[in-house]
N, C-alpha and C positions, 0 to 999 in steps of 0.2 A: 308518181307525184309525191308520195310520202317520203321516199328516199331523197328526193330533191329538197324538200323542206327540212329534213333532218340535216342534210349537208349544209344548207344555209344557216341553220341554227348553230352547227358546229363551227362554221367559219366565223359567224358573228361572235360566238363565245371566245374563240381564239383571238379575234381582233380586240375584244374588250379586255381580255387578260393582257394582251400586248400593250395596249394603250395605258392601262393601269400601271403596268410595270414601268413603262417609259416615263410617265408623268407623275407617278406617286412613289413607287417603290425605289427606283434608282436615285432620285434626288434625296430621298430620306436616308438611304444607305450611304450615299456619297457624303452627306452632311455628317452622319455619325462617324464615319471613318476619318474624314479629312478636316473637320471643322477646326479643331485645336491647332493643327499644323498651319492651316490657312491664316488663322488669327495671328500666330507667331510671325509668319513670313510677312504678312501685311504690315504689322507694326514695325518690324525690323526694316523693311523697305522704306516705310514712311520716315523713320529716323535717319536712315542713310541719305535719303534725298534732302532732308533738312540740313544735315551736316555738309553735304555737297554744296548746297546753296550758300551756306554761311562761308565755307572755304572759298568758293568762287567770288563772292562779294569781297572777302578779305583780300584776295589777290588783286581785285580791281582797285582797291584803296592802297595796298602795301605790297609791292612786287618783290618782297624779300624771298630769299631761298627757303626760309622756314614756311612762309605762307604758300609757296609753290609746292613744297613737299606735302603740306597738309591737304592741298587740293588734289594732288596725285593720289594720296592715300584715300581721300573721299571718293575719287573716281573708281578706284579698285573696289571700294565698298559697294558701289552701285551694282556690281555683279550679283549681289544677293537679291536684287530686284528681279533678276532672271528666274530665280527659284519661285518667287512670289507669282510672277507671270505664268510660269509653267503650272503651278498649282491652280491658279485661277482658270486656266484653260482646261485642266483636268476636271475641275468641278463643273464647268459649263458642259463638258462632254458627258458628265453624269446626269445632266438635266437641270442643274441649278440655274436660275435666272440671274440677271444683273441685280434685280431687287433682292434676291436671296443673298447674294454676295455682299451687297451693300449693308444689309442687316447684320451679317456676320462681322463685317468690318466695324460697324458702329459698336457692336458688343465688345470687340477687341479694344477699341479706343476707350470705352467706358471702364473695362476691366483694368487696362494698363494705366489709365490716367491716375488712378489712386496709387498705383505702384510708383509712378513717376513723381507725384507730389510728395510721397513719403521719402523717396530718394533725395529729392531736392531739399526738403525740409531737414533731412539728416545731415546733408553735406553743405548746406547753405552757410555762408559766413554771416554771423550776426554783428550788427554795428552798434 
């Protein structure tokens, strides 16, 4: 009976260690390793999608060769969203949740928003 209880304790301990690894350690490690890459890819994909929408709307209004070329270039740019999607799936496999990824995305937008405002302010035409 004593050996049986010891075996159950060992199995229980191993299960606790496994669960802690899966739900605490792996998401933490995945975040530390890939967080900055994910932020960059998310922001890049967001910008590419905006550029694509702008180019698509421009073609709807003006079907010139130039606007069509801009749309085609924007469509090629959408390939970078594949890298973002791949990274997103990798982080989910590391145990991060949709909420975790949303939080990282918000951080990226907050960090990059000041960069974008500075860029626009620097290059903006003053009237």
